[in-house]
C-alpha positions as CSV (number, residue, x, y, z in Angstrom):
1,M,-83.8,80.4,-66.5
2,T,-83.5,78.1,-70.2
3,D,-86.2,77.7,-72.3
4,E,-86.5,74.7,-72.9
5,R,-88.1,72.7,-75.8
6,S,-89.1,68.7,-76.9
7,V,-89.6,67.5,-79.5
8,R,-90.5,63.9,-81.9
9,A,-89.6,63.3,-84.7
10,V,-90.5,60.9,-87.3
11,V,-87.7,60.6,-89.7
12,H,-88.8,59.5,-93.2
13,G,-86.4,58.3,-96.4
14,E,-83.8,55.6,-96.6
15,V,-82.7,56.2,-93.1
16,Q,-82.1,52.8,-91.6
17,G,-79.1,50.6,-92.1
18,V,-77.1,53.7,-93.1
19,G,-75.9,54.8,-89.9
20,F,-78.6,57.8,-89.3
21,R,-79.7,56.7,-85.6
22,W,-75.6,56.6,-84.5
23,A,-75.4,60.2,-86.1
24,A,-78.5,61.6,-84.2
25,R,-76.9,60.4,-80.9
26,E,-73.3,61.6,-81.9
27,R,-75.2,64.8,-82.5
28,L,-77.1,64.8,-79.6
29,A,-74.6,64.3,-77.1
30,G,-72.6,66.9,-79.2
31,L,-75.0,70.0,-78.5
32,G,-75.8,68.9,-75.4
33,I,-79.3,67.7,-75.1
34,D,-81.0,65.0,-74.0
35,G,-82.5,62.4,-76.3
36,E,-83.1,59.1,-78.5
37,A,-83.2,57.3,-82.3
38,V,-84.5,54.3,-82.7
39,N,-85.5,52.3,-86.1
40,H,-89.2,52.0,-86.7
41,G,-90.4,48.8,-88.6
42,D,-91.6,51.0,-90.9
43,G,-88.9,52.2,-92.3
44,T,-88.5,55.3,-90.1
45,V,-86.5,56.7,-87.3
46,H,-88.3,58.2,-84.4
47,V,-85.8,60.7,-82.5
48,E,-86.9,62.0,-79.2
49,A,-84.1,65.7,-78.0
50,R,-85.4,67.6,-74.4
51,G,-83.1,70.1,-73.3
52,P,-82.2,74.6,-74.2
53,R,-84.1,75.4,-77.7
54,P,-81.3,77.1,-79.1
55,A,-79.4,73.6,-79.1
56,V,-82.6,71.5,-79.8
57,D,-83.5,74.0,-83.1
58,A,-80.2,73.2,-83.9
59,F,-81.0,69.5,-83.8
60,V,-84.4,70.3,-85.9
61,T,-82.5,71.7,-88.5
62,W,-79.5,69.4,-88.7
63,L,-82.3,66.2,-89.0
64,H,-83.7,68.1,-92.3
65,G,-80.3,69.5,-93.8
66,G,-79.0,67.2,-95.7
67,G,-75.8,66.8,-93.8
68,T,-76.8,63.2,-92.8
69,P,-76.6,59.9,-93.6
70,G,-78.9,58.6,-96.2
71,R,-81.8,60.0,-97.7
72,V,-84.4,62.2,-95.8
73,E,-87.0,62.5,-97.5
74,R,-89.1,63.9,-94.4
75,V,-89.1,64.9,-91.1
76,D,-92.4,65.1,-89.4
77,V,-91.6,67.4,-86.2
78,R,-93.9,67.6,-83.6
79,D,-93.4,69.6,-80.9
80,E,-94.4,68.1,-77.0
């Protein structure tokens, strides 16, 4: 049985209007995990990711990694 992980993340910075949600959805699909990315009125993007732990870990690393569109200042991640 594969170890599963489910996370919610709030991404802060210049992440709206720069293709961040699109890139996050593409990365989720590329890693074969379920999830979504939604803009919020406070300028953050809220992200959910669910799937095999190694894939979700890779996604969380990508959120922090600097290869994302825009400018990520902080990522708050909470395991569900």
